[in-house]
matplotlib code that plots the C-alpha trace (Angstrom):
import matplotlib.pyplot as plt

x = [93.6, 92.1, 92.3, 96.0, 96.7, 95.0, 97.1, 100.3, 99.2, 98.6, 102.0, 103.8, 102.1, 103.1, 106.7, 107.1, 105.6, 107.8, 107.9, 107.1, 108.4, 106.1, 107.7, 107.1, 107.5, 105.6, 107.7, 111.2, 113.1, 114.0, 117.2, 117.0, 118.9, 121.9, 124.7, 126.0, 122.5, 122.5, 119.1, 120.9, 122.3, 125.1, 124.7, 127.0, 128.2, 124.8, 122.9, 119.3, 116.9, 113.5, 110.2, 106.6, 103.8, 100.4, 101.9, 104.4, 108.2, 110.0, 113.4, 114.5, 117.9, 119.3, 122.1, 123.5, 123.0, 125.8, 124.3, 120.9, 122.4, 119.9, 119.5, 117.4, 115.6, 117.1, 114.2, 111.0, 108.9, 111.4, 110.9, 113.1, 112.4, 114.6, 117.0, 117.3, 115.5, 113.1, 109.5, 107.4, 104.3, 102.6, 98.9, 97.8, 94.1, 93.6, 96.1, 93.7, 95.4, 93.7, 94.9, 95.3, 96.6, 99.5, 98.6, 101.4, 104.2, 104.2, 107.4, 109.3, 106.5, 103.3, 101.7, 98.4, 96.6, 93.3, 90.9, 87.5, 87.8, 88.7, 92.1, 93.3, 96.5, 98.0, 100.7, 103.0, 102.6, 105.4, 108.1, 109.3, 111.5, 113.7, 112.0, 112.5, 110.6, 110.1, 109.3, 112.0, 114.3, 114.5, 115.8, 117.2, 119.9, 118.7, 115.3, 115.5, 116.9, 114.0, 111.4, 113.0, 113.2, 109.5, 108.6, 110.7, 109.4, 105.8, 106.0, 107.6, 105.5, 103.4, 101.3, 100.6, 98.6, 97.7, 97.1, 95.5, 96.8, 94.1, 96.3, 96.7, 94.5, 92.9, 94.0, 96.5, 95.7, 95.3, 92.8, 95.2, 94.9, 97.7, 98.7, 101.4, 102.4, 103.3, 105.1, 105.4, 104.9, 107.7, 107.0, 108.0, 108.5, 111.0, 113.0, 113.2, 114.5, 117.0, 118.4, 118.8, 116.1, 113.7, 113.5, 110.8, 108.2, 105.1, 105.7, 103.9, 105.1, 101.6, 101.9, 101.9, 105.3, 107.0, 109.7, 110.7, 111.2, 113.2, 115.4, 116.0, 116.8, 119.3, 121.1, 121.1, 122.5, 125.3, 126.2, 125.9, 123.7, 122.0, 120.7, 122.9, 126.1, 128.6, 128.0, 124.3, 124.4, 126.7, 124.3, 121.3, 123.1, 123.7, 120.0, 119.0, 121.4, 119.9, 116.4, 117.5, 119.0, 115.8, 113.8, 116.0, 115.5, 111.8, 111.7, 113.7, 111.3, 108.4, 110.1, 110.6, 106.9, 106.1, 108.5, 107.0, 103.4, 104.5, 106.0, 102.7, 100.8, 103.1, 103.0, 99.2, 99.1, 101.4, 99.4, 96.1, 97.7, 99.0, 95.6, 94.0, 96.5, 95.8, 92.1, 92.4, 94.5]
y = [80.9, 84.3, 83.5, 82.7, 85.9, 87.9, 86.1, 87.0, 90.7, 90.8, 89.3, 91.6, 94.6, 93.4, 92.9, 96.2, 98.4, 101.4, 104.1, 107.7, 110.8, 113.7, 117.1, 119.4, 122.6, 123.3, 126.0, 126.5, 129.6, 132.2, 131.3, 127.7, 126.1, 128.5, 128.0, 131.5, 133.1, 136.7, 136.0, 133.8, 135.8, 134.9, 136.1, 135.1, 132.0, 130.8, 131.1, 132.3, 132.3, 133.9, 133.2, 134.5, 132.9, 134.5, 137.5, 138.0, 137.5, 135.5, 133.8, 130.3, 128.9, 126.9, 124.6, 123.8, 120.2, 119.4, 116.1, 117.6, 120.9, 123.0, 125.1, 123.2, 124.6, 123.1, 123.9, 124.3, 125.5, 128.2, 131.5, 134.6, 138.3, 140.6, 141.0, 137.2, 137.1, 134.2, 135.0, 133.8, 132.5, 131.0, 131.9, 131.9, 132.4, 128.6, 127.7, 126.1, 123.7, 120.9, 120.1, 116.3, 113.9, 111.6, 107.9, 105.9, 106.3, 103.8, 104.9, 108.0, 109.5, 107.8, 108.1, 107.7, 110.5, 110.9, 113.4, 113.9, 110.6, 108.7, 107.2, 108.0, 107.0, 109.9, 110.1, 113.1, 115.2, 115.9, 113.6, 110.0, 108.5, 105.4, 102.1, 100.0, 97.0, 96.6, 93.5, 94.2, 96.9, 95.5, 98.1, 101.2, 103.4, 105.8, 104.1, 103.4, 106.8, 108.5, 106.4, 107.0, 110.8, 111.0, 108.9, 110.9, 114.2, 113.2, 111.5, 114.6, 117.2, 119.6, 120.6, 118.7, 120.1, 118.8, 121.0, 120.0, 121.6, 123.0, 122.0, 118.4, 115.4, 114.9, 111.2, 108.9, 105.7, 103.8, 106.3, 107.9, 111.7, 113.6, 116.4, 118.8, 117.9, 120.7, 119.8, 122.7, 125.1, 123.5, 121.7, 118.1, 117.4, 120.3, 118.9, 115.4, 116.7, 119.1, 116.3, 114.1, 111.6, 112.2, 113.4, 115.3, 113.0, 113.6, 117.3, 119.8, 123.4, 124.5, 122.8, 125.4, 124.6, 123.1, 125.8, 125.3, 121.5, 122.1, 124.6, 122.3, 119.3, 121.3, 122.3, 118.7, 117.4, 119.9, 119.1, 115.4, 114.8, 111.5, 109.8, 112.1, 110.9, 109.0, 105.7, 106.0, 106.7, 103.7, 101.4, 102.8, 102.2, 98.5, 98.2, 99.8, 97.5, 94.4, 95.5, 96.2, 92.8, 91.2, 93.2, 92.0, 88.4, 88.9, 90.5, 87.6, 85.2, 87.2, 87.2, 83.5, 83.0, 85.2, 83.2, 79.9, 81.1, 82.2, 78.8, 77.2, 79.4, 78.5, 74.8, 74.9, 76.7, 74.2, 71.3, 72.8, 73.4, 69.8, 68.4, 70.4, 69.2, 65.5, 66.0, 67.6, 64.7]
z = [78.5, 79.3, 83.0, 82.6, 80.8, 83.5, 86.2, 84.2, 83.9, 87.6, 88.5, 86.1, 87.6, 91.1, 90.0, 88.2, 90.9, 91.5, 94.2, 93.4, 95.2, 96.0, 95.6, 98.5, 96.6, 93.4, 91.6, 90.4, 91.5, 88.9, 87.1, 88.4, 85.4, 85.2, 87.6, 87.0, 87.1, 88.3, 89.9, 92.6, 95.5, 97.8, 101.4, 104.3, 102.4, 101.5, 98.2, 97.8, 94.9, 94.6, 92.9, 92.9, 94.8, 94.9, 93.2, 96.1, 95.9, 98.5, 98.8, 99.5, 100.4, 97.4, 96.4, 93.0, 92.0, 89.6, 88.4, 87.6, 86.5, 88.5, 91.6, 94.2, 97.2, 100.4, 102.8, 100.9, 103.8, 105.0, 103.3, 103.5, 102.9, 100.7, 103.6, 104.0, 107.3, 107.9, 107.3, 110.2, 108.5, 111.6, 111.7, 115.4, 114.5, 114.3, 117.1, 119.6, 121.9, 123.7, 127.2, 127.8, 130.4, 129.6, 129.6, 127.9, 125.4, 122.5, 120.8, 119.8, 117.6, 119.1, 122.5, 124.3, 126.0, 128.0, 126.5, 128.1, 129.9, 126.6, 125.9, 122.4, 120.5, 118.6, 115.9, 116.1, 112.9, 110.6, 112.0, 112.0, 114.7, 114.2, 114.7, 117.8, 116.3, 112.6, 110.5, 107.9, 109.4, 112.9, 115.5, 113.9, 115.3, 118.0, 118.1, 121.8, 122.5, 120.7, 122.5, 125.9, 125.2, 124.4, 127.3, 129.8, 128.4, 128.7, 132.0, 133.6, 131.9, 134.0, 130.9, 127.7, 124.8, 121.4, 118.4, 115.1, 111.8, 109.5, 106.5, 107.5, 107.6, 111.0, 111.2, 109.6, 107.6, 110.9, 112.2, 114.7, 115.2, 113.6, 116.0, 117.1, 120.7, 123.1, 126.3, 128.8, 125.9, 123.8, 120.5, 121.1, 117.4, 117.2, 120.2, 118.8, 115.5, 117.1, 119.1, 116.0, 117.2, 114.3, 110.8, 108.9, 107.5, 105.3, 106.0, 103.8, 103.3, 104.3, 107.7, 110.5, 111.9, 108.9, 108.6, 112.2, 111.7, 108.5, 110.2, 113.1, 110.9, 108.8, 112.1, 113.4, 110.1, 110.0, 113.6, 112.9, 115.9, 116.6, 113.5, 111.4, 113.0, 110.8, 112.8, 112.6, 108.9, 108.4, 110.2, 108.3, 105.0, 106.0, 106.8, 103.4, 101.5, 103.2, 102.3, 98.7, 98.5, 99.8, 97.3, 94.5, 95.6, 95.8, 92.3, 90.8, 92.3, 90.9, 87.4, 87.7, 88.3, 85.3, 83.1, 84.3, 83.6, 80.1, 79.4, 80.5, 78.1, 75.2, 76.0, 76.1, 72.8, 71.2, 72.6, 71.3, 67.9, 67.7, 68.7, 65.9, 63.4, 64.4, 64.1, 60.7, 59.3]

ax = plt.figure().add_subplot(projection="3d")
ax.plot(x, y, z, "-o")
ax.set_aspect("equal")
plt.show()
């Protein structure tokens, strides 16, 4: 009986697993819960709020969320001074770049390089490009375009350099180095996002070039470039709905298994009770 209960608990835990979102920015801006707060400043059609971090005041661009009734930071890694100029927080002291030779392009955000005679597969830090092959999503809009863009850039590059970020893990869960990729002194991640061929992914505010990627993504979204175009968004919504429907089906199957197990437990209890009653007669 205990074994059956344990199985039920495990199945229930599997069915009820939920996703959690990790917030990129830890603090609310001053006056965050008041739409008419005097602490929020309008400048050239945009709104800015400030807060203190390490005893220093800096500003963030914000938008009012009517549903949540709060001001929300739109680009968490992008900071502004009191004149609403972007604060360049890049620290060049740790900016060592490693020259490498191009070997092979895997997809839009993964490639192979030769370093000291060894071939390594690296994952581009801070971005995610659409999939060309995926077990559930299939081919996503602009997946091939992103893959071809990366391949063409790397094949025709006269200089390729990789840069680790001191505020990032050295490798991903598959053991691939996580790096910034520089092609002819241009940040490849920034180019992919600017052209609507990638979005920010697992990007921390503390990452060296986070604010550049967030600025580039906002511009691409406003211009509806690549993956942000209406058609690409429509196709992506179809893919998401299909995945959601599949998840609902799987959850229903899981719940069915739980109900079946519960019924078995109840029947076993009734059978044992009846047996005891007969023996006591």
